C-alpha positions in Angstrom: -22.0 2.8 14.5 -18.7 1.2 15.6 -16.3 0.0 13.0 -14.2 -3.1 13.8 -10.8 -3.1 12.1 -8.2 -5.9 12.2 -5.7 -3.3 13.6 -8.0 -2.3 16.4 -5.8 -3.7 19.1 -3.8 -2.2 22.0 -0.7 -3.9 20.5 -1.0 -1.9 17.2 -0.2 1.7 18.4 0.0 4.3 15.7 -1.4 2.2 12.9 -4.5 4.4 12.3 -3.0 5.4 9.0 -3.6 1.9 7.7 -7.4 2.5 8.1 -7.2 5.5 5.8 -5.1 3.6 3.2 -7.6 0.7 3.3 -10.5 3.1 2.8 -8.7 4.8 -0.1 -8.1 1.5 -1.8 -11.7 0.4 -1.3 -13.1 3.7 -2.8 -11.0 3.4 -5.9 -12.8 0.3 -7.3 -11.5 0.1 -10.8 -13.1 -1.2 -13.9 -10.0 -3.1 -15.2 -9.1 -0.6 -17.9 -6.3 -0.3 -18.8 -4.8 -3.7 -18.0 -1.6 -3.8 -16.1 1.1 -6.0 -14.7 3.3 -5.6 -11.6 6.7 -7.3 -11.7 9.1 -7.8 -8.9 12.7 -7.4 -10.0 15.6 -9.3 -8.5 17.0 -6.3 -6.7 13.9 -5.6 -4.7 12.6 -3.1 -7.1 9.1 -3.2 -8.7 7.9 -2.4 -12.2 4.3 -1.5 -13.2 3.5 -2.0 -16.9 0.3 -0.5 -18.1 -1.1 -1.2 -21.6 -1.9 2.2 -23.1 -2.1 1.5 -26.9 -3.0 4.6 -28.8 -1.9 7.0 -26.2 1.0 9.4 -26.8 3.4 10.7 -24.1 1.5 13.9 -24.1 -1.8 12.1 -23.4 -0.5 10.5 -20.2 0.4 11.9 -16.8 2.1 10.1 -13.9 1.8 11.8 -10.5 2.5 11.0 -6.9 -0.3 12.2 -4.6 0.0 11.5 -0.9 1.7 8.0 -1.3 -0.6 7.2 -4.2 0.7 6.7 -7.7 -1.9 8.1 -10.1 -1.7 7.4 -13.8 -4.1 9.4 -16.0 -4.7 9.1 -19.7 -6.8 11.5 -21.8 -7.1 11.3 -25.6 -8.7 14.0 -27.7 -11.2 13.1 -30.4 -9.9 13.6 -33.9 -12.7 15.7 -35.5 -11.0 15.8 -38.9 -11.6 12.2 -39.6 -14.8 10.5 -40.8 -15.1 7.0 -39.5 -17.1 4.2 -41.2 -16.6 2.1 -38.1 -15.1 3.2 -34.8 -14.0 0.3 -32.6 -11.1 2.2 -31.0 -12.6 4.9 -28.8 -10.8 7.9 -27.5 -11.2 6.8 -23.9 -9.8 8.5 -20.8 -8.8 6.6 -17.6 -7.3 7.0 -14.2 -5.5 4.1 -12.5 -4.3 4.4 -8.9 -1.7 2.4 -6.9 -1.3 3.0 -3.1 2.5 2.9 -2.3 4.0 1.8 0.9 6.1 4.4 2.8 9.6 4.6 1.4 8.8 3.5 -2.1 10.4 5.8 -4.6 9.5 6.3 -8.3 12.7 5.8 -10.3 11.2 6.8 -13.6 8.7 6.1 -16.3 8.9 5.3 -20.0 6.5 4.6 -23.0 7.5 2.1 -25.6 5.3 0.1 -28.0 2.1 1.1 -26.3 3.3 0.0 -22.8 3.9 2.5 -20.0 6.6 1.2 -17.7 7.0 2.8 -14.2 10.0 1.8 -12.2 9.7 1.8 -8.4 12.6 1.4 -5.9 12.3 0.0 -2.5 15.3 1.2 -0.5 16.9 -1.2 2.0 15.5 -0.5 5.4 17.7 0.4 8.3 16.9 -0.9 11.7 17.5 1.6 14.5 18.1 0.2 18.0 17.7 2.8 20.7 18.1 2.2 24.4 15.7 4.3 26.5 17.0 5.5 29.8 14.7 4.7 32.7 14.8 7.5 35.3 13.8 7.0 38.9 11.4 9.3 40.6 12.9 11.6 43.2 15.9 12.6 41.1 17.9 9.3 41.2 19.3 8.5 37.8 17.6 11.4 36.2 20.8 13.2 35.4 22.2 10.5 33.2 22.6 11.2 29.5 20.4 9.4 26.9 22.0 6.4 25.3 23.2 6.9 21.7 21.1 5.6 18.8 22.6 2.8 16.8 21.7 2.2 13.2 22.0 -1.3 11.7 21.4 -2.5 8.2 18.8 -5.1 7.6 21.6 -7.7 7.2 23.3 -6.8 10.5 19.9 -6.9 12.4 19.3 -10.5 11.1 22.6 -11.8 12.6 
């Protein structure tokens, strides 16, 4: 069976990693627990806020696994208490976020039942490189390669 992808074009060379990322996102169909927000901050950074009421810092783990931010929560049952009604269950969860290349995790904090994860997106640098074209038969083949020039995103826009 042949799979047709939107990036299956001769103009998208080297984008086969996108297929793996799309498969990973599709496999992690999530049930909506716990709820979360994603905020875009003014400096290009991002913040993920996850509602984890009832979880302590020791009950939570935040890991980065192959460009995938994974947040896990596991509460232990309190066997010393006798409940007449139990509406707040000790529930475990796993929430995953696929991160783009270059996104860095700046830190995480827990306050008032909200887990906040700060993400940084570094400014991209645009590299312009001239490729020497050599002629067959030895003409022009002894020239040195042109130097690589790095430009900031602002310089490249001008």
